[in-house]
N, CA, C and O atoms as CSV, one atom per row, in Angstrom:
chain,resi,resn,atom,element,x,y,z
A,1,MET,N,N,-69.439,-11.762,-17.537
A,1,MET,CA,C,-70.029,-12.949,-16.978
A,1,MET,C,C,-69.604,-13.067,-15.511
A,1,MET,O,O,-68.427,-12.965,-15.164
A,2,GLY,N,N,-70.644,-13.292,-14.645
A,2,GLY,CA,C,-70.405,-13.247,-13.173
A,2,GLY,C,C,-70.171,-14.676,-12.709
A,2,GLY,O,O,-70.979,-15.586,-12.898
A,3,TYR,N,N,-68.991,-14.805,-12.081
A,3,TYR,CA,C,-68.678,-16.118,-11.474
A,3,TYR,C,C,-68.720,-15.999,-10.014
A,3,TYR,O,O,-68.482,-14.916,-9.480
A,4,GLY,N,N,-69.022,-17.098,-9.302
A,4,GLY,CA,C,-69.052,-17.121,-7.884
A,4,GLY,C,C,-67.724,-17.283,-7.360
A,4,GLY,O,O,-66.817,-17.572,-8.141
A,5,ARG,N,N,-67.499,-17.134,-6.144
A,5,ARG,CA,C,-66.223,-17.264,-5.424
A,5,ARG,C,C,-65.665,-18.558,-5.670
A,5,ARG,O,O,-64.526,-18.635,-6.131
A,6,ALA,N,N,-66.385,-19.661,-5.399
A,6,ALA,CA,C,-65.948,-21.033,-5.539
A,6,ALA,C,C,-65.445,-21.340,-7.027
A,6,ALA,O,O,-64.465,-22.055,-7.235
A,7,THR,N,N,-66.141,-20.785,-7.971
A,7,THR,CA,C,-65.799,-20.987,-9.352
A,7,THR,C,C,-64.392,-20.339,-9.654
A,7,THR,O,O,-63.576,-20.897,-10.388
A,8,LEU,N,N,-64.163,-19.142,-9.050
A,8,LEU,CA,C,-62.953,-18.393,-9.248
A,8,LEU,C,C,-61.780,-19.198,-8.538
A,8,LEU,O,O,-60.657,-19.210,-9.042
A,9,VAL,N,N,-62.053,-19.842,-7.406
A,9,VAL,CA,C,-61.058,-20.596,-6.726
A,9,VAL,C,C,-60.638,-21.833,-7.566
A,9,VAL,O,O,-59.462,-22.184,-7.653
A,10,VAL,N,N,-61.627,-22.448,-8.155
A,10,VAL,CA,C,-61.356,-23.617,-8.957
A,10,VAL,C,C,-60.642,-23.244,-10.173
A,10,VAL,O,O,-59.700,-23.936,-10.560
A,11,ARG,N,N,-61.053,-22.107,-10.865
A,11,ARG,CA,C,-60.436,-21.621,-12.030
A,11,ARG,C,C,-58.948,-21.267,-11.729
A,11,ARG,O,O,-58.028,-21.571,-12.488
A,12,ALA,N,N,-58.794,-20.593,-10.548
A,12,ALA,CA,C,-57.450,-20.131,-10.182
A,12,ALA,C,C,-56.433,-21.365,-10.042
A,12,ALA,O,O,-55.287,-21.358,-10.492
A,13,ILE,N,N,-56.984,-22.340,-9.403
A,13,ILE,CA,C,-56.130,-23.583,-9.271
A,13,ILE,C,C,-55.898,-24.305,-10.622
A,13,ILE,O,O,-54.797,-24.766,-10.922
A,14,ASN,N,N,-56.942,-24.378,-11.389
A,14,ASN,CA,C,-56.773,-24.990,-12.627
A,14,ASN,C,C,-55.827,-24.160,-13.543
A,14,ASN,O,O,-55.015,-24.751,-14.255
A,15,SER,N,N,-55.909,-22.884,-13.542
A,15,SER,CA,C,-55.044,-22.120,-14.421
A,15,SER,C,C,-53.593,-22.094,-13.836
A,15,SER,O,O,-52.639,-21.908,-14.592
A,16,HIS,N,N,-53.434,-22.265,-12.585
A,16,HIS,CA,C,-52.110,-22.229,-11.963
A,16,HIS,C,C,-51.320,-23.438,-12.267
A,16,HIS,O,O,-50.128,-23.308,-12.548
A,17,SER,N,N,-51.897,-24.650,-12.237
A,17,SER,CA,C,-51.088,-25.947,-12.392
A,17,SER,C,C,-51.557,-26.663,-13.517
A,17,SER,O,O,-50.936,-27.675,-13.841
A,18,GLY,N,N,-52.592,-26.295,-14.199
A,18,GLY,CA,C,-53.159,-27.009,-15.353
A,18,GLY,C,C,-54.254,-28.002,-14.959
A,18,GLY,O,O,-55.186,-28.283,-15.713
A,19,THR,N,N,-54.096,-28.502,-13.774
A,19,THR,CA,C,-55.085,-29.466,-13.254
A,19,THR,C,C,-55.299,-29.235,-11.803
A,19,THR,O,O,-54.398,-28.674,-11.181
A,20,PRO,N,N,-56.353,-29.590,-11.205
A,20,PRO,CA,C,-56.440,-29.470,-9.795
A,20,PRO,C,C,-55.634,-30.613,-8.957
A,20,PRO,O,O,-56.218,-31.486,-8.315
A,21,SER,N,N,-54.381,-30.508,-9.035
A,21,SER,CA,C,-53.546,-31.585,-8.499
A,21,SER,C,C,-53.282,-31.250,-6.977
A,21,SER,O,O,-53.857,-30.334,-6.390
A,22,GLU,N,N,-52.411,-32.035,-6.441
A,22,GLU,CA,C,-51.960,-31.924,-5.029
A,22,GLU,C,C,-53.100,-32.121,-4.084
A,22,GLU,O,O,-53.208,-31.443,-3.062
A,23,GLY,N,N,-53.988,-33.091,-4.443
A,23,GLY,CA,C,-55.090,-33.489,-3.530
A,23,GLY,C,C,-56.273,-32.527,-3.614
A,23,GLY,O,O,-57.230,-32.682,-2.856
A,24,PHE,N,N,-56.240,-31.548,-4.500
A,24,PHE,CA,C,-57.404,-30.658,-4.496
A,24,PHE,C,C,-58.300,-31.103,-5.553
A,24,PHE,O,O,-57.820,-31.501,-6.614
A,25,SER,N,N,-59.594,-31.071,-5.357
A,25,SER,CA,C,-60.596,-31.311,-6.411
A,25,SER,C,C,-61.598,-30.144,-6.213
A,25,SER,O,O,-61.610,-29.428,-5.211
A,26,SER,N,N,-62.415,-30.030,-7.246
A,26,SER,CA,C,-63.374,-28.930,-7.243
A,26,SER,C,C,-64.325,-29.082,-6.129
A,26,SER,O,O,-64.837,-28.094,-5.602
A,27,SER,N,N,-64.579,-30.300,-5.748
A,27,SER,CA,C,-65.545,-30.534,-4.631
A,27,SER,C,C,-65.042,-30.176,-3.244
A,27,SER,O,O,-65.809,-29.877,-2.329
A,28,ARG,N,N,-63.667,-30.219,-3.124
A,28,ARG,CA,C,-63.131,-29.969,-1.752
A,28,ARG,C,C,-62.713,-28.521,-1.578
A,28,ARG,O,O,-62.238,-28.170,-0.498
A,29,ILE,N,N,-62.863,-27.652,-2.582
A,29,ILE,CA,C,-62.523,-26.288,-2.461
A,29,ILE,C,C,-63.447,-25.495,-1.494
A,29,ILE,O,O,-64.670,-25.543,-1.633
A,30,ASP,N,N,-62.901,-24.823,-0.590
A,30,ASP,CA,C,-63.796,-24.044,0.351
A,30,ASP,C,C,-64.240,-22.790,-0.437
A,30,ASP,O,O,-63.427,-22.057,-0.999
A,31,PRO,N,N,-65.595,-22.582,-0.447
A,31,PRO,CA,C,-66.020,-21.448,-1.212
A,31,PRO,C,C,-65.692,-20.078,-0.431
A,31,PRO,O,O,-65.910,-18.992,-0.969
A,32,ASN,N,N,-65.206,-20.177,0.748
A,32,ASN,CA,C,-65.003,-18.923,1.577
A,32,ASN,C,C,-63.514,-18.507,1.407
A,32,ASN,O,O,-63.115,-17.489,1.973
A,33,VAL,N,N,-62.695,-19.249,0.660
A,33,VAL,CA,C,-61.324,-18.926,0.407
A,33,VAL,C,C,-61.236,-17.846,-0.685
A,33,VAL,O,O,-61.933,-17.915,-1.697
A,34,ALA,N,N,-60.364,-16.848,-0.459
A,34,ALA,CA,C,-60.175,-15.851,-1.459
A,34,ALA,C,C,-59.577,-16.517,-2.738
A,34,ALA,O,O,-59.049,-17.629,-2.735
A,35,SER,N,N,-59.714,-15.743,-3.794
A,35,SER,CA,C,-59.333,-16.326,-5.159
A,35,SER,C,C,-57.995,-16.026,-5.620
A,35,SER,O,O,-57.600,-16.492,-6.689
A,36,HIS,N,N,-57.240,-15.258,-4.874
A,36,HIS,CA,C,-55.849,-14.918,-5.434
A,36,HIS,C,C,-54.888,-15.962,-4.994
A,36,HIS,O,O,-55.169,-16.734,-4.078
A,37,GLU,N,N,-53.689,-16.000,-5.672
A,37,GLU,CA,C,-52.752,-17.024,-5.490
A,37,GLU,C,C,-52.263,-17.116,-4.091
A,37,GLU,O,O,-52.168,-18.215,-3.545
A,38,SER,N,N,-51.940,-15.984,-3.471
A,38,SER,CA,C,-51.275,-16.024,-2.110
A,38,SER,C,C,-52.256,-16.580,-1.116
A,38,SER,O,O,-51.854,-17.299,-0.202
A,39,ALA,N,N,-53.545,-16.272,-1.260
A,39,ALA,CA,C,-54.604,-16.827,-0.384
A,39,ALA,C,C,-54.691,-18.296,-0.571
A,39,ALA,O,O,-54.772,-19.053,0.396
A,40,LEU,N,N,-54.673,-18.739,-1.880
A,40,LEU,CA,C,-54.823,-20.131,-2.128
A,40,LEU,C,C,-53.578,-20.908,-1.519
A,40,LEU,O,O,-53.746,-21.950,-0.887
A,41,LYS,N,N,-52.366,-20.378,-1.728
A,41,LYS,CA,C,-51.219,-21.004,-1.167
A,41,LYS,C,C,-51.371,-21.096,0.398
A,41,LYS,O,O,-51.153,-22.141,1.011
A,42,ALA,N,N,-51.745,-19.968,0.970
A,42,ALA,CA,C,-51.888,-20.016,2.440
A,42,ALA,C,C,-52.866,-21.025,2.889
A,42,ALA,O,O,-52.663,-21.635,3.939
A,43,HIS,N,N,-53.980,-21.260,2.124
A,43,HIS,CA,C,-54.996,-22.150,2.480
A,43,HIS,C,C,-54.370,-23.571,2.363
A,43,HIS,O,O,-54.571,-24.405,3.245
A,44,ARG,N,N,-53.635,-23.830,1.302
A,44,ARG,CA,C,-52.945,-25.150,1.206
A,44,ARG,C,C,-52.086,-25.392,2.301
A,44,ARG,O,O,-52.171,-26.476,2.878
A,45,GLN,N,N,-51.177,-24.443,2.714
A,45,GLN,CA,C,-50.223,-24.551,3.773
A,45,GLN,C,C,-50.988,-24.850,5.077
A,45,GLN,O,O,-50.584,-25.712,5.858
A,46,ASN,N,N,-52.140,-24.096,5.308
A,46,ASN,CA,C,-52.920,-24.326,6.532
A,46,ASN,C,C,-53.519,-25.690,6.616
A,46,ASN,O,O,-53.602,-26.277,7.695
A,47,VAL,N,N,-53.952,-26.218,5.454
A,47,VAL,CA,C,-54.535,-27.518,5.526
A,47,VAL,C,C,-53.458,-28.646,5.865
A,47,VAL,O,O,-53.682,-29.576,6.639
A,48,LYS,N,N,-52.308,-28.447,5.210
A,48,LYS,CA,C,-51.186,-29.340,5.383
A,48,LYS,C,C,-50.747,-29.260,6.893
A,48,LYS,O,O,-50.594,-30.302,7.530
A,49,ARG,N,N,-50.552,-28.083,7.441
A,49,ARG,CA,C,-50.074,-27.904,8.780
A,49,ARG,C,C,-51.108,-28.461,9.802
A,49,ARG,O,O,-50.721,-29.064,10.803
A,50,ARG,N,N,-52.390,-28.258,9.548
A,50,ARG,CA,C,-53.503,-28.632,10.395
A,50,ARG,C,C,-53.481,-30.208,10.568
A,50,ARG,O,O,-53.604,-30.783,11.650
A,51,GLU,N,N,-53.309,-30.804,9.362
A,51,GLU,CA,C,-53.232,-32.406,9.381
A,51,GLU,C,C,-52.015,-32.878,10.165
A,51,GLU,O,O,-52.082,-33.788,10.991
A,52,HIS,N,N,-50.927,-32.232,9.875
A,52,HIS,CA,C,-49.647,-32.617,10.613
A,52,HIS,C,C,-49.909,-32.401,12.131
A,52,HIS,O,O,-49.604,-33.307,12.906
A,53,ASN,N,N,-50.429,-31.310,12.569
A,53,ASN,CA,C,-50.546,-31.109,13.985
A,53,ASN,C,C,-51.597,-32.109,14.617
A,53,ASN,O,O,-51.505,-32.530,15.770
A,54,ARG,N,N,-52.621,-32.446,13.722
A,54,ARG,CA,C,-53.474,-33.451,14.180
A,54,ARG,C,C,-52.888,-34.778,14.461
A,54,ARG,O,O,-53.180,-35.427,15.465
A,55,GLN,N,N,-52.057,-35.166,13.558
A,55,GLN,CA,C,-51.234,-36.435,13.742
A,55,GLN,C,C,-50.390,-36.398,14.957
A,55,GLN,O,O,-50.314,-37.361,15.720
A,56,LEU,N,N,-49.737,-35.247,15.140
A,56,LEU,CA,C,-48.831,-35.179,16.432
A,56,LEU,C,C,-49.632,-35.128,17.699
A,56,LEU,O,O,-49.207,-35.696,18.705
A,57,ARG,N,N,-50.732,-34.500,17.702
A,57,ARG,CA,C,-51.529,-34.451,18.833
A,57,ARG,C,C,-52.078,-35.823,19.110
A,57,ARG,O,O,-52.113,-36.201,20.281
A,58,THR,N,N,-52.517,-36.615,18.133
A,58,THR,CA,C,-53.014,-37.940,18.323
A,58,THR,C,C,-51.936,-38.783,18.831
A,58,THR,O,O,-52.206,-39.633,19.679
A,59,ARG,N,N,-50.674,-38.628,18.376
A,59,ARG,CA,C,-49.555,-39.532,18.822
A,59,ARG,C,C,-49.300,-39.130,20.305
A,59,ARG,O,O,-49.087,-40.016,21.133
A,60,LEU,N,N,-49.317,-37.824,20.659
A,60,LEU,CA,C,-49.114,-37.484,22.071
A,60,LEU,C,C,-50.165,-38.056,23.012
A,60,LEU,O,O,-49.815,-38.587,24.066
A,61,ARG,N,N,-51.488,-37.958,22.645
A,61,ARG,CA,C,-52.533,-38.585,23.390
A,61,ARG,C,C,-52.390,-40.020,23.627
A,61,ARG,O,O,-52.702,-40.532,24.702
A,62,GLY,N,N,-51.867,-40.751,22.519
A,62,GLY,CA,C,-51.726,-42.144,22.578
A,62,GLY,C,C,-50.612,-42.480,23.588
A,62,GLY,O,O,-50.736,-43.388,24.410
A,63,ALA,N,N,-49.521,-41.707,23.487
A,63,ALA,CA,C,-48.363,-41.950,24.460
A,63,ALA,C,C,-48.808,-41.646,25.832
A,63,ALA,O,O,-48.420,-42.414,26.712
A,64,LEU,N,N,-49.545,-40.668,26.152
A,64,LEU,CA,C,-49.996,-40.391,27.431
A,64,LEU,C,C,-50.946,-41.553,27.987
A,64,LEU,O,O,-50.857,-41.931,29.155
A,65,LYS,N,N,-51.798,-42.059,27.142
A,65,LYS,CA,C,-52.702,-43.106,27.464
A,65,LYS,C,C,-51.847,-44.360,27.803
A,65,LYS,O,O,-52.099,-45.040,28.798
A,66,ASP,N,N,-50.822,-44.649,26.943
A,66,ASP,CA,C,-49.979,-45.891,27.102
A,66,ASP,C,C,-49.172,-45.723,28.435
A,66,ASP,O,O,-49.038,-46.714,29.153
A,67,ILE,N,N,-48.663,-44.597,28.781
A,67,ILE,CA,C,-47.819,-44.390,30.014
A,67,ILE,C,C,-48.788,-44.616,31.194
A,67,ILE,O,O,-48.421,-45.282,32.162
A,68,ARG,N,N,-49.999,-44.080,31.127
A,68,ARG,CA,C,-50.937,-44.196,32.264
A,68,ARG,C,C,-51.270,-45.651,32.499
A,68,ARG,O,O,-51.358,-46.073,33.652
A,69,ALA,N,N,-51.468,-46.479,31.394
A,69,ALA,CA,C,-51.780,-47.816,31.474
A,69,ALA,C,C,-50.599,-48.624,32.084
A,69,ALA,O,O,-50.775,-49.515,32.915
A,70,ALA,N,N,-49.401,-48.252,31.617
A,70,ALA,CA,C,-48.136,-48.879,32.210
A,70,ALA,C,C,-48.059,-48.635,33.650
A,70,ALA,O,O,-47.747,-49.543,34.422
A,71,ILE,N,N,-48.331,-47.432,34.053
A,71,ILE,CA,C,-48.237,-47.082,35.470
A,71,ILE,C,C,-49.250,-47.977,36.323
A,71,ILE,O,O,-48.941,-48.500,37.394
A,72,ASP,N,N,-50.393,-48.074,35.762
A,72,ASP,CA,C,-51.483,-48.801,36.435
A,72,ASP,C,C,-51.135,-50.288,36.453
A,72,ASP,O,O,-51.545,-50.965,37.396
A,73,SER,N,N,-50.427,-50.832,35.506
A,73,SER,CA,C,-49.969,-52.238,35.376
A,73,SER,C,C,-49.058,-52.582,36.511
A,73,SER,O,O,-49.193,-53.621,37.157
A,74,GLY,N,N,-48.084,-51.651,36.754
A,74,GLY,CA,C,-47.195,-51.828,37.906
A,74,GLY,C,C,-45.828,-52.382,37.491
A,74,GLY,O,O,-45.026,-52.684,38.375
A,75,ASP,N,N,-45.499,-52.541,36.128
A,75,ASP,CA,C,-44.235,-52.995,35.662
A,75,ASP,C,C,-43.166,-51.891,35.792
A,75,ASP,O,O,-43.091,-51.040,34.906
A,76,THR,N,N,-42.309,-51.861,36.885
A,76,THR,CA,C,-41.456,-50.656,37.185
A,76,THR,C,C,-40.514,-50.392,35.951
A,76,THR,O,O,-40.463,-49.291,35.403
A,77,LYS,N,N,-39.787,-51.458,35.563
A,77,LYS,CA,C,-38.809,-51.147,34.415
A,77,LYS,C,C,-39.410,-50.557,33.187
A,77,LYS,O,O,-38.873,-49.592,32.643
A,78,ASN,N,N,-40.511,-51.102,32.726
A,78,ASN,CA,C,-41.128,-50.600,31.558
A,78,ASN,C,C,-41.642,-49.174,31.812
A,78,ASN,O,O,-41.562,-48.304,30.945
A,79,VAL,N,N,-42.184,-48.958,33.053
A,79,VAL,CA,C,-42.757,-47.569,33.361
A,79,VAL,C,C,-41.543,-46.566,33.241
A,79,VAL,O,O,-41.717,-45.495,32.659
A,80,LYS,N,N,-40.311,-46.899,33.784
A,80,LYS,CA,C,-39.264,-45.879,33.762
A,80,LYS,C,C,-38.926,-45.575,32.232
A,80,LYS,O,O,-38.777,-44.406,31.878
A,81,ASP,N,N,-38.815,-46.532,31.408
A,81,ASP,CA,C,-38.505,-46.311,29.980
A,81,ASP,C,C,-39.617,-45.470,29.286
A,81,ASP,O,O,-39.348,-44.507,28.569
A,82,ALA,N,N,-40.843,-45.882,29.538
A,82,ALA,CA,C,-42.019,-45.283,28.944
A,82,ALA,C,C,-42.101,-43.871,29.448
A,82,ALA,O,O,-42.465,-42.978,28.683
A,83,LEU,N,N,-41.783,-43.627,30.687
A,83,LEU,CA,C,-41.782,-42.260,31.282
A,83,LEU,C,C,-40.772,-41.380,30.635
A,83,LEU,O,O,-41.072,-40.243,30.271
A,84,ARG,N,N,-39.592,-41.875,30.485
A,84,ARG,CA,C,-38.471,-41.058,29.809
A,84,ARG,C,C,-39.044,-40.622,28.317
A,84,ARG,O,O,-38.997,-39.465,27.899
A,85,ALA,N,N,-39.557,-41.670,27.633
A,85,ALA,CA,C,-39.946,-41.389,26.190
A,85,ALA,C,C,-41.098,-40.443,26.130
A,85,ALA,O,O,-41.153,-39.576,25.258
A,86,THR,N,N,-42.004,-40.590,27.024
A,86,THR,CA,C,-43.236,-39.700,27.095
A,86,THR,C,C,-42.902,-38.316,27.486
A,86,THR,O,O,-43.468,-37.359,26.958
A,87,ILE,N,N,-42.013,-38.187,28.380
A,87,ILE,CA,C,-41.643,-36.837,28.804
A,87,ILE,C,C,-40.874,-36.148,27.676
A,87,ILE,O,O,-41.070,-34.957,27.435
A,88,SER,N,N,-40.003,-36.883,26.983
A,88,SER,CA,C,-39.340,-36.364,25.821
A,88,SER,C,C,-40.310,-35.899,24.771
A,88,SER,O,O,-40.138,-34.826,24.192
A,89,MET,N,N,-41.356,-36.713,24.509
A,89,MET,CA,C,-42.436,-36.324,23.485
A,89,MET,C,C,-43.114,-35.101,23.945
A,89,MET,O,O,-43.261,-34.182,23.139
A,90,VAL,N,N,-43.567,-34.982,25.223
A,90,VAL,CA,C,-44.301,-33.890,25.709
A,90,VAL,C,C,-43.434,-32.559,25.523
A,90,VAL,O,O,-43.955,-31.517,25.125
A,91,ASP,N,N,-42.056,-32.665,25.843
A,91,ASP,CA,C,-41.221,-31.534,25.638
A,91,ASP,C,C,-41.145,-31.105,24.159
A,91,ASP,O,O,-41.132,-29.911,23.860
A,92,LYS,N,N,-41.095,-32.092,23.232
A,92,LYS,CA,C,-41.048,-31.793,21.786
A,92,LYS,C,C,-42.310,-31.005,21.394
A,92,LYS,O,O,-42.265,-29.961,20.744
A,93,MET,N,N,-43.421,-31.574,21.831
A,93,MET,CA,C,-44.737,-30.982,21.460
A,93,MET,C,C,-44.868,-29.512,21.983
A,93,MET,O,O,-45.405,-28.620,21.326
A,94,ALA,N,N,-44.322,-29.344,23.243
A,94,ALA,CA,C,-44.392,-27.957,23.783
A,94,ALA,C,C,-43.373,-27.080,22.934
A,94,ALA,O,O,-43.653,-25.903,22.709
A,95,ALA,N,N,-42.188,-27.646,22.458
A,95,ALA,CA,C,-41.293,-26.848,21.710
A,95,ALA,C,C,-41.835,-26.542,20.361
A,95,ALA,O,O,-41.475,-25.508,19.798
A,96,LYS,N,N,-42.682,-27.367,19.794
A,96,LYS,CA,C,-43.360,-27.083,18.483
A,96,LYS,C,C,-44.525,-26.092,18.631
A,96,LYS,O,O,-44.990,-25.500,17.657
A,97,GLY,N,N,-44.954,-25.942,19.812
A,97,GLY,CA,C,-46.085,-25.055,20.044
A,97,GLY,C,C,-47.426,-25.723,19.950
A,97,GLY,O,O,-48.449,-25.051,19.824
A,98,LEU,N,N,-47.441,-27.003,20.008
A,98,LEU,CA,C,-48.640,-27.924,19.852
A,98,LEU,C,C,-49.330,-27.765,21.111
A,98,LEU,O,O,-50.544,-27.562,21.103
A,99,ILE,N,N,-48.643,-27.840,22.255
A,99,ILE,CA,C,-49.238,-27.620,23.587
A,99,ILE,C,C,-48.540,-26.477,24.301
A,99,ILE,O,O,-47.398,-26.150,23.978
A,100,HIS,N,N,-49.176,-25.898,25.214
A,100,HIS,CA,C,-48.475,-24.763,26.011
A,100,HIS,C,C,-47.459,-25.307,26.890
A,100,HIS,O,O,-47.624,-26.446,27.327
A,101,ARG,N,N,-46.393,-24.618,27.216
A,101,ARG,CA,C,-45.338,-25.116,28.026
A,101,ARG,C,C,-45.840,-25.379,29.423
A,101,ARG,O,O,-45.356,-26.323,30.047
A,102,ASN,N,N,-46.765,-24.623,29.959
A,102,ASN,CA,C,-47.345,-24.921,31.343
A,102,ASN,C,C,-48.120,-26.204,31.243
A,102,ASN,O,O,-48.050,-26.956,32.216
A,103,THR,N,N,-48.847,-26.566,30.215
A,103,THR,CA,C,-49.507,-27.756,30.046
A,103,THR,C,C,-48.540,-28.902,30.022
A,103,THR,O,O,-48.782,-29.935,30.646
A,104,ALA,N,N,-47.383,-28.730,29.270
A,104,ALA,CA,C,-46.384,-29.746,29.243
A,104,ALA,C,C,-45.817,-30.003,30.693
A,104,ALA,O,O,-45.619,-31.139,31.123
A,105,GLY,N,N,-45.596,-28.957,31.342
A,105,GLY,CA,C,-45.096,-29.185,32.785
A,105,GLY,C,C,-46.043,-29.814,33.691
A,105,GLY,O,O,-45.639,-30.553,34.589
A,106,ARG,N,N,-47.404,-29.543,33.497
A,106,ARG,CA,C,-48.394,-30.164,34.309
A,106,ARG,C,C,-48.454,-31.622,33.993
A,106,ARG,O,O,-48.531,-32.459,34.893
A,107,TYR,N,N,-48.420,-31.945,32.699
A,107,TYR,CA,C,-48.473,-33.411,32.221
A,107,TYR,C,C,-47.227,-34.210,32.925
A,107,TYR,O,O,-47.379,-35.304,33.469
A,108,LYS,N,N,-46.076,-33.575,32.851
A,108,LYS,CA,C,-44.849,-34.227,33.323
A,108,LYS,C,C,-44.842,-34.391,34.861
A,108,LYS,O,O,-44.401,-35.392,35.425
A,109,SER,N,N,-45.371,-33.320,35.484
A,109,SER,CA,C,-45.434,-33.430,36.949
A,109,SER,C,C,-46.438,-34.458,37.402
A,109,SER,O,O,-46.156,-35.195,38.347
A,110,ARG,N,N,-47.554,-34.545,36.800
A,110,ARG,CA,C,-48.577,-35.460,37.167
A,110,ARG,C,C,-48.085,-36.903,36.868
A,110,ARG,O,O,-48.285,-37.805,37.681
A,111,LEU,N,N,-47.446,-37.108,35.707
A,111,LEU,CA,C,-46.942,-38.440,35.481
A,111,LEU,C,C,-45.839,-38.857,36.516
A,111,LEU,O,O,-45.865,-39.949,37.083
A,112,ALA,N,N,-44.920,-37.960,36.713
A,112,ALA,CA,C,-43.928,-38.261,37.667
A,112,ALA,C,C,-44.461,-38.592,39.035
A,112,ALA,O,O,-44.033,-39.554,39.672
A,113,SER,N,N,-45.431,-37.758,39.495
A,113,SER,CA,C,-46.002,-38.093,40.872
A,113,SER,C,C,-46.788,-39.428,40.850
A,113,SER,O,O,-46.789,-40.192,41.815
A,114,ARG,N,N,-47.422,-39.656,39.754
A,114,ARG,CA,C,-48.001,-41.015,39.633
A,114,ARG,C,C,-47.053,-42.148,39.779
A,114,ARG,O,O,-47.332,-43.116,40.487
A,115,VAL,N,N,-45.932,-42.048,39.121
A,115,VAL,CA,C,-44.990,-43.075,39.041
A,115,VAL,C,C,-44.338,-43.237,40.490
A,115,VAL,O,O,-44.171,-44.364,40.956
A,116,THR,N,N,-43.979,-42.102,41.184
A,116,THR,CA,C,-43.468,-42.264,42.496
A,116,THR,C,C,-44.454,-42.775,43.497
A,116,THR,O,O,-44.073,-43.467,44.440
A,117,LYS,N,N,-45.742,-42.447,43.318
A,117,LYS,CA,C,-46.796,-42.897,44.238
A,117,LYS,C,C,-46.963,-44.448,44.038
A,117,LYS,O,O,-47.191,-45.187,44.996
A,118,ARG,N,N,-46.841,-44.893,42.787
A,118,ARG,CA,C,-46.990,-46.364,42.501
A,118,ARG,C,C,-45.776,-47.093,42.954
A,118,ARG,O,O,-45.908,-48.187,43.502
A,119,SER,N,N,-44.567,-46.551,42.760
A,119,SER,CA,C,-43.420,-47.254,43.147
A,119,SER,C,C,-43.292,-47.306,44.696
A,119,SER,O,O,-42.785,-48.279,45.255
A,120,ALA,N,N,-43.762,-46.242,45.361
A,120,ALA,CA,C,-43.710,-46.272,46.839
A,120,ALA,C,C,-44.821,-47.298,47.405
A,120,ALA,O,O,-44.644,-47.893,48.468
A,121,ALA,N,N,-45.857,-47.443,46.699
A,121,ALA,CA,C,-46.814,-48.389,47.116
A,121,ALA,C,C,-46.398,-49.762,46.856
A,121,ALA,O,O,-46.870,-50.646,47.571
A,122,ALA,N,N,-45.545,-50.069,45.888
A,122,ALA,CA,C,-45.203,-51.402,45.565
A,122,ALA,C,C,-44.063,-52.019,46.358
A,122,ALA,O,O,-43.710,-53.177,46.131
């Protein structure tokens, strides 16, 4: 009896754990994923990692947006604290490989020059 690839993936998940648990349902299975256990596990890990990286990237973008808004508002004390926290976050994201180290350096340099330019103007 000939089964399609998606059917094999669902069958493999069902036979492995008894039910399609861990957030997987037959409608969410990618039909292009191979049907052996190691490929299924790699796919699960990739989905989990991608979601985690997406959350970190969103948090980084939000922090960069907040520090830019703080710089434009002109509150020097809050800017210094926010700059310290944002630079720390940028360094962590570069260490995790979420952004390239040169990109991290560019972000930090541009933020620092914005802060000095604003503080000199004030």
